N, C-alpha and C positions, 0 to 999 in steps of 0.2 A: 382272274384265274387265281385260284387259291393254291398255295403251295404247302408242302409238309414242312414240319420243323426243320428236317435236315436240308430240304431244298431252299427253304428261306435262309438258313445258315449261310449256305454257300453264296447266295445272292447278297446277303447282308455283309458278309466278309468283304466283298469288293466294293460295295457302296460306301463302306467306312473309310474308303480312300479315294475321295473324289478328285485329288491332284492326280492320281495314277490313271483315272478315267478321263480326265481332261487331257492329259498328255497323249494318251492312246488316240483319242479322237482328233486332236489337233495336230498331230505329228504328220506332216505332209512331205511329199517329195519336193524337191528344190523349186520346180516350175508348176506345181499343182496349185489349183486355186485354194484358198483358205477353207477351213471347215465353215460350213454355214451358220453354225451357232457360236455365240460368245461364251467365254468362261463363266460368265454370270448366269447365263441360260443353262448351262451344263450343270453348274452347282445347284441351281433351284430345282432342276429336273431329278438330280441325284438326291436331294433332300426329300422331294415329293415321294420318289420310290421307296426310299428307305423308310419314311413314316408310314408308308401304306402297307408295308410287309405285315402279315404273310401273303397279301394279295398283291397281284400285278394287274395293270390295266388290261382289259380284254381287248381293247382297241388302241394300242399305244400309238403316241405321235411319232413322226420319224426320230426326234431326239431320244424319246424313251426307248424306242427300239434298238437304236445304237448303243445306248447305255446298257440295256438288258442283255444284248448280245455280248458287250464286253464283260459283264458280270460273270459269264462263263468262259469266254475266250481268254480273258485276262486273269481268270482266277488262280490263286495259289493254295486255295483252301484244301483241296483234295491232296496235293503233295504235302502240305503241312500235316494233315491228319495221318497220311501214310507214314510219314517220318516219325511222327509222335507214337504211332503204334509200333512200328519196327523197333523203336528204341524204348518201348514201354515207359513213355513219359506222357501221361495225361490223356492217353487215348487207348482204349482196349482194342483188342483184334475185332471184337464183335461190334463195337462202336464204328470202327473203320469201315467194316463191311456195309453197315447201314448207311454211311456216307458214300461209299462207292455206289450202292444201289441208288440213292438219291441223286447222284450226279447223272447216272444213266437216264432215270425218269425225267430229271430236269431238262437234259438235252432233248429229249422228245417233246416235251411241253413247250419249250421255247422254240425249238425249230417248227413246230406246228403253229404256234402264235405269231412268229415272225414270216413264215412262209419261206424259209431258207434253213439250210442246215447249220446248226450251231453246235460246237463241240466244247466240252469242258476239259481243260488242260489236265493231262493224267501222267506226265512223265517228271 
């Protein structure tokens, strides 16, 4: 699946923080079984996805699917761009509107790819 520039920027922003992705994926309730993939496997998959941008795999592995989902669900890109536009610091209003549109189309693409609803954080 090919992503637009802004869609890829949203995904890339989260992939640049593999520790946050690992924390999200491995954080479990006290009595829950551990996550099925190791930290090394997570880092390798994050690296592969990062270097594959602006493409995402059409048939992601279960680990890739979890990481791709977290790239939206755990993203702060939208909020950072909104804040920068509101404060007129490095992001114009027009650029922010492009990012907002990209977040919406990315939600649709990723939800279809993964077969489940995935939302980009917008608050």
